[in-house]
TIPA-770853 format. One line per 5 residues: their letters; for each residue z, y, x of N, C-alpha, C. Coordinates in steps of 0.05 Angstrom, whole numbers. Atoms other than C-alpha are relative to their C-alpha. Layout:
# residues N
a	Z/Y/X/Z/Y/X/Z/Y/X ~ ...
//
This chain:
# residues 229
mkrni	-3/-6/-33/-194/-2998/1748/-8/-25/13 ~ 7/25/-13/-196/-3070/1768/-30/-6/0 ~ 26/10/0/-268/-3080/1744/-18/20/15 ~ 17/-17/-17/-292/-3016/1780/6/-9/29 ~ -9/8/-25/-259/-3041/1844/-18/-20/11
viatv	25/27/-2/-299/-3109/1836/-26/5/2 ~ 25/-15/-6/-360/-3074/1825/-10/9/22 ~ 1/-15/-24/-358/-3031/1878/-3/-17/24 ~ -8/18/-25/-338/-3085/1927/-25/-16/2 ~ 24/16/3/-399/-3131/1900/-23/14/12
taaal	24/-19/-3/-448/-3076/1903/0/4/34 ~ 6/-6/-27/-428/-3063/1977/-9/-24/16 ~ 7/18/-13/-436/-3128/1995/-30/-11/-7 ~ 30/4/10/-505/-3133/1965/-21/15/14 ~ 16/-20/-17/-525/-3073/2007/0/-14/25
vgggt	-2/12/-28/-505/-3110/2070/-23/-25/0 ~ 10/27/-4/-537/-3178/2053/-26/5/-13 ~ 24/-1/8/-596/-3152/2015/-5/-12/-28 ~ 3/13/18/-624/-3176/1950/13/7/-30 ~ -12/-2/26/-601/-3179/1876/26/-17/-7
vaaya	-30/13/0/-526/-3200/1858/8/5/-28 ~ -13/-5/30/-495/-3211/1792/35/6/6 ~ -28/-11/-1/-429/-3173/1787/17/-7/-24 ~ -12/9/18/-375/-3199/1747/29/18/-3 ~ -22/-19/2/-313/-3157/1719/13/-11/-26
saddg	-18/12/24/-253/-3178/1671/7/22/-16 ~ -7/-22/19/-235/-3131/1615/29/1/-2 ~ -28/-1/-2/-166/-3110/1611/8/-8/-25 ~ -10/8/25/-162/-3133/1542/1/-35/-2 ~ 0/24/-6/-166/-3205/1570/-27/-19/-16
naptq	24/8/13/-236/-3217/1534/-19/-19/31 ~ 23/11/-22/-291/-3263/1577/-9/18/16 ~ 12/-20/-18/-316/-3236/1637/-29/4/-7 ~ 29/-7/8/-378/-3197/1626/-15/0/25 ~ 15/-1/-25/-438/-3203/1674/-13/21/1
rqtnv	17/-19/2/-478/-3145/1698/-18/-4/28 ~ 21/1/-25/-541/-3146/1742/3/25/13 ~ 4/-27/-18/-536/-3097/1798/-24/-5/18 ~ 29/7/-15/-606/-3091/1828/2/20/25 ~ -6/-12/-22/-602/-3068/1903/-28/2/10
rvtdd	28/-4/-11/-671/-3042/1932/8/-1/26 ~ -5/5/-26/-677/-3063/2001/-28/11/13 ~ 21/-12/-9/-724/-3017/2039/-6/-3/33 ~ 8/4/-24/-720/-3037/2110/-21/-16/7 ~ 24/17/-4/-769/-3094/2105/-28/16/-6
drndd	23/-14/9/-817/-3048/2067/-10/16/24 ~ 3/-22/-21/-811/-2992/2123/-14/-15/27 ~ 8/17/-20/-821/-3051/2174/-35/-7/-2 ~ 27/12/11/-887/-3076/2131/-16/27/10 ~ 17/-21/0/-913/-3005/2131/-4/9/34
addrk	2/-3/-34/-904/-2995/2211/-17/-19/9 ~ 22/22/-10/-941/-3059/2225/-23/-2/-10 ~ 30/-11/9/-1000/-3040/2180/-9/18/14 ~ 16/-24/-12/-1007/-2974/2212/-3/-7/31 ~ 6/8/-26/-1000/-3009/2279/-30/-15/4
ddatd	27/16/4/-1055/-3061/2261/-26/20/-5 ~ 20/-19/3/-1097/-3003/2236/-10/12/22 ~ 3/-9/-28/-1091/-2970/2301/-15/-10/21 ~ 10/17/-22/-1107/-3025/2343/-31/-5/-7 ~ 29/6/12/-1170/-3045/2299/-21/30/9
drsda	20/-23/-7/-1196/-2968/2307/-3/-1/33 ~ 7/-3/-29/-1186/-2970/2385/-19/-24/7 ~ 18/24/-8/-1217/-3042/2384/-36/10/-3 ~ 24/-3/15/-1277/-3017/2346/-12/27/17 ~ 13/-21/-18/-1286/-2952/2388/-6/-10/29
addrs	6/14/-28/-1282/-2993/2455/-26/-17/-3 ~ 26/21/4/-1337/-3042/2428/-25/21/-3 ~ 23/-21/-1/-1381/-2978/2410/-7/6/24 ~ 7/-13/-25/-1373/-2951/2475/-11/-21/20 ~ 11/23/-15/-1385/-3021/2506/-29/-2/-9
ddate	30/5/6/-1455/-3027/2470/-15/23/8 ~ 17/-19/-14/-1475/-2960/2490/-3/3/30 ~ 0/1/-33/-1454/-2968/2564/-24/-22/6 ~ 16/22/-5/-1498/-3032/2560/-25/10/2 ~ 20/-6/4/-1554/-2995/2533/-10/23/23
vrast	9/-22/-20/-1550/-2936/2585/-1/-12/26 ~ 3/15/-23/-1540/-2979/2643/-26/-13/6 ~ 30/10/-4/-1605/-3012/2629/-23/18/2 ~ 18/-24/-6/-1641/-2948/2637/7/15/23 ~ 1/-17/-19/-1655/-2911/2694/1/33/-3
isaad	3/-30/4/-1654/-2841/2665/28/6/-17 ~ -29/-8/11/-1584/-2808/2653/-6/21/-25 ~ 0/-21/23/-1568/-2759/2597/-12/25/10 ~ 6/-26/-16/-1574/-2700/2645/-31/1/6 ~ 29/1/-1/-1646/-2722/2666/-16/1/-26
aiaaa	18/0/22/-1667/-2735/2593/0/29/-12 ~ -2/-31/11/-1642/-2661/2571/-25/15/20 ~ 18/-19/-14/-1681/-2628/2632/-30/-8/-8 ~ 28/7/6/-1742/-2671/2612/-11/13/-34 ~ 5/-10/28/-1738/-2653/2538/-2/31/-2
lkntp	4/-28/-2/-1732/-2577/2555/-21/10/13 ~ 25/-3/-14/-1792/-2580/2604/-19/-1/-24 ~ 18/8/19/-1828/-2606/2544/-3/21/-27 ~ -2/-16/24/-1799/-2562/2491/20/19/11 ~ -16/-18/-10/-1763/-2498/2517/18/9/-20
gtavs	-18/-7/16/-1703/-2477/2484/29/-4/13 ~ -27/3/-13/-1628/-2489/2484/8/-31/-9 ~ -10/27/6/-1605/-2566/2486/28/1/-11 ~ -29/1/10/-1546/-2575/2440/8/-28/-4 ~ -12/30/5/-1539/-2653/2436/-25/-18/15
adrdd	14/27/-6/-1565/-2717/2469/14/-26/-4 ~ -10/29/3/-1557/-2791/2452/-22/-15/-1 ~ 18/19/1/-1588/-2853/2447/-11/-11/-34 ~ 7/14/26/-1632/-2874/2384/7/-30/-3 ~ -16/33/4/-1601/-2938/2353/-24/-12/-19
dgada	19/18/13/-1664/-2955/2308/-27/16/0 ~ 23/-5/1/-1735/-2944/2290/-20/0/23 ~ 20/4/-22/-1795/-2939/2333/10/10/31 ~ -11/-13/-29/-1758/-2898/2389/25/-10/2 ~ -26/13/-6/-1696/-2946/2392/2/-5/25
gawdv	-6/3/-32/-1663/-2939/2461/-12/25/11 ~ 7/-23/-18/-1697/-2873/2478/19/22/-3 ~ -21/-26/1/-1656/-2809/2490/-14/21/-23 ~ 6/-18/24/-1657/-2763/2429/13/25/8 ~ -13/-26/-7/-1647/-2691/2450/-10/19/-19
nvvkg	5/-23/23/-1637/-2634/2398/-3/25/22 ~ 6/-21/-15/-1669/-2572/2424/-1/23/-22 ~ -2/-18/23/-1656/-2504/2384/-17/25/15 ~ 16/-28/-15/-1708/-2445/2398/15/22/-8 ~ -12/-30/2/-1692/-2371/2397/6/7/-27
dgtey	2/-8/29/-1705/-2367/2324/19/-15/-19 ~ -17/22/10/-1655/-2422/2306/-14/-24/-12 ~ 11/25/1/-1713/-2471/2296/11/-29/15 ~ -9/24/-15/-1692/-2543/2314/-24/-21/4 ~ 21/24/-10/-1735/-2598/2351/16/-24/9
nvqvs	-8/25/-11/-1718/-2670/2362/-16/-12/19 ~ 16/11/-24/-1744/-2696/2431/0/-22/2 ~ -3/33/-10/-1752/-2768/2447/-7/-1/29 ~ 7/1/-24/-1748/-2782/2520/6/-26/11 ~ -2/28/-9/-1761/-2852/2551/19/-3/16
pdtak	-18/4/-16/-1701/-2881/2583/-7/-9/21 ~ 6/11/-31/-1742/-2909/2640/-18/18/16 ~ 14/-16/-16/-1789/-2857/2658/8/27/-1 ~ -3/-28/6/-1766/-2793/2630/-24/16/-10 ~ 22/-12/12/-1825/-2785/2595/-2/12/-25
vvgaq	-3/-3/25/-1828/-2750/2530/-19/-12/-18 ~ 19/25/14/-1854/-2801/2480/-1/14/-32 ~ 0/-5/29/-1843/-2757/2414/15/27/-1 ~ -17/-24/7/-1820/-2686/2387/-6/8/-28 ~ 5/-12/25/-1814/-2665/2317/22/21/-8
rdddd	-17/-30/8/-1789/-2599/2282/19/-14/-21 ~ -21/7/21/-1729/-2609/2239/-2/19/-20 ~ 6/-13/22/-1747/-2581/2170/27/5/-13 ~ -27/-2/19/-1674/-2586/2144/2/28/-5 ~ -9/-24/4/-1659/-2522/2106/29/4/0
dndgr	-25/-6/-11/-1597/-2505/2144/7/17/19 ~ -3/-14/-21/-1570/-2458/2192/17/-11/27 ~ -12/12/-25/-1542/-2510/2244/-7/12/28 ~ 7/-12/-25/-1588/-2483/2297/9/31/8 ~ -15/-26/-8/-1564/-2410/2292/29/-4/6
edlaa	-25/3/-8/-1494/-2434/2290/2/-12/24 ~ -4/5/-25/-1503/-2469/2353/-4/17/16 ~ 2/-25/-22/-1533/-2411/2387/22/18/-5 ~ -20/-26/3/-1478/-2365/2363/24/-13/13 ~ -27/11/-11/-1425/-2415/2385/-9/-4/32
lkgas	10/-2/-29/-1462/-2420/2458/-1/28/12 ~ 6/-27/-16/-1468/-2344/2464/22/8/20 ~ -21/-8/-22/-1432/-2326/2529/6/-22/16 ~ -8/21/-14/-1427/-2397/2554/-21/0/28 ~ 11/-1/-31/-1442/-2410/2631/-10/-28/4
vdare	9/27/-4/-1450/-2486/2619/-14/-7/-18 ~ 23/12/21/-1510/-2518/2586/6/-27/-3 ~ -6/28/6/-1517/-2585/2559/-3/-16/23 ~ 4/18/-20/-1546/-2613/2619/25/-2/24 ~ -20/-6/-22/-1490/-2586/2666/27/-16/-10
aaeag	-23/16/11/-1438/-2613/2616/-6/-33/7 ~ 3/31/-5/-1469/-2683/2622/5/-8/26 ~ -10/4/-27/-1466/-2679/2695/30/3/8 ~ -32/-8/0/-1394/-2654/2693/15/-28/-11 ~ -12/21/16/-1378/-2712/2645/-2/-32/16
aakgt	5/27/-14/-1413/-2765/2690/25/-7/22 ~ -20/4/-19/-1351/-2758/2737/22/-15/-16 ~ -13/14/11/-1317/-2794/2683/-5/-23/-15 ~ 14/25/8/-1360/-2853/2671/-27/8/-8 ~ 27/-7/8/-1431/-2862/2650/-4/14/-27
vtdvd	2/-15/26/-1450/-2813/2598/-18/-12/-21 ~ 14/14/26/-1471/-2840/2529/-9/23/-24 ~ 5/-23/24/-1472/-2773/2485/13/21/10 ~ -5/-32/-7/-1471/-2700/2493/0/15/-29 ~ 2/-14/30/-1457/-2655/2433/21/28/4
ldddg	-14/-18/-1/-1436/-2590/2421/20/0/-28 ~ -24/4/18/-1368/-2588/2387/15/29/-8 ~ -3/-28/7/-1353/-2520/2347/19/-2/-16 ~ -20/7/14/-1299/-2551/2311/29/11/11 ~ -22/-12/-15/-1240/-2499/2335/-17/15/29
paaws	11/-11/-24/-1253/-2470/2402/-30/-14/8 ~ 19/17/-5/-1328/-2489/2421/6/-8/28 ~ -3/13/-27/-1333/-2539/2476/-24/-17/-3 ~ 19/21/1/-1384/-2592/2497/19/-26/-2 ~ -16/26/-2/-1361/-2660/2477/-16/-20/13
vettk	16/18/-19/-1382/-2715/2526/13/-26/-11 ~ -11/29/0/-1373/-2790/2509/-11/-10/23 ~ 8/17/-26/-1375/-2837/2569/12/-29/-6 ~ -9/28/4/-1359/-2910/2577/30/-6/9 ~ -33/0/-7/-1287/-2892/2595/13/21/-21
gewkv	-19/-13/22/-1269/-2846/2534/-22/26/-5 ~ 8/-27/11/-1282/-2777/2503/8/18/16 ~ -10/-19/-19/-1281/-2712/2542/-9/23/-15 ~ 10/-32/2/-1288/-2635/2532/-4/14/23 ~ 7/-12/-27/-1321/-2596/2577/-3/31/-10
dlktg	-1/-31/11/-1310/-2520/2573/-25/15/6 ~ 31/-13/4/-1368/-2478/2561/0/25/25 ~ 3/-16/-21/-1349/-2427/2614/4/-5/29 ~ -11/8/-26/-1315/-2464/2672/-12/-27/7 ~ 6/25/0/-1339/-2532/2662/19/-22/4
kvtqd	-24/17/-7/-1272/-2561/2671/0/-24/-23 ~ 1/23/15/-1267/-2635/2642/30/-4/-12 ~ -29/12/4/-1207/-2652/2603/-4/-24/-24 ~ 2/22/22/-1192/-2710/2556/1/8/-30 ~ 4/-8/26/-1208/-2705/2486/27/-13/-6
hdddt	-23/11/9/-1136/-2718/2457/-6/-12/-29 ~ 2/13/19/-1165/-2745/2393/-9/-26/2 ~ 10/22/-9/-1192/-2804/2429/30/-12/12 ~ -21/18/-7/-1136/-2856/2436/-1/-20/20 ~ 7/25/-16/-1176/-2903/2475/-16/7/27
aqdng	5/-9/-25/-1192/-2862/2536/14/-19/21 ~ -12/19/-16/-1182/-2906/2596/12/18/26 ~ -7/-20/-26/-1173/-2849/2646/18/24/-3 ~ -16/-21/7/-1115/-2805/2648/8/19/26 ~ -9/-17/-27/-1120/-2771/2720/-6/25/-4
qddrd	7/-33/-6/-1134/-2707/2747/-29/5/-24 ~ 25/-14/17/-1183/-2667/2694/-15/24/16 ~ 13/-22/-4/-1232/-2628/2732/-23/-5/6 ~ 30/11/-5/-1304/-2621/2747/-9/-9/21 ~ 6/16/-24/-1306/-2650/2814/16/-22/1
gddd	-17/26/-5/-1264/-2708/2797/-12/-22/9 ~ 19/21/-11/-1275/-2772/2835/9/-31/-11 ~ 1/24/16/-1268/-2821/2779/-27/-16/1 ~ 24/17/-1/-1320/-2880/2781/-14/3/-29
//
């Protein structure tokens, strides 16, 4: 009985102080004390380390996203043609339905707006628009054997807001750097600006913050006629 009490007492002390301790107990028959190792697993430090790691990862992700937006903003501000203007120019050259617009990062057309246009039969075209003159500098048919074009047209069926109008709506939330059709879940226009990422309703044009984007800097009123800079 004494041995059990001693072990329980030392173990409790180990839980409070942390680490590994040696518990000694005397046998009832008077023999020499026997030593027993009691390993106590301390989890508080592990949990704190995990929390710190998650916080560091989240901080790095936000920093990377902010850097990307800063780079995009620098390119867009250096041009005189907005995303909405580029979409209008692309559709004038290649009639159809615009489903995305962003800036080319590399190649001969680096810096130009790249507008993806889908014809009525689902055929896709990539149209490059000069960021300075709005002149179409290239147009290529996308020969990938997929149904992306048809799927985009299906997602936009019944929509009242097109890509150009979505870009104009998103401009109330900062300089637009990217417009894309997001059909993951309820379809909506995804608009990226220098202040964050936004969703534009296909029917109403209402702008709301993309809740997957933790780096958006504007949590103000979300409406199409917002007065954000």
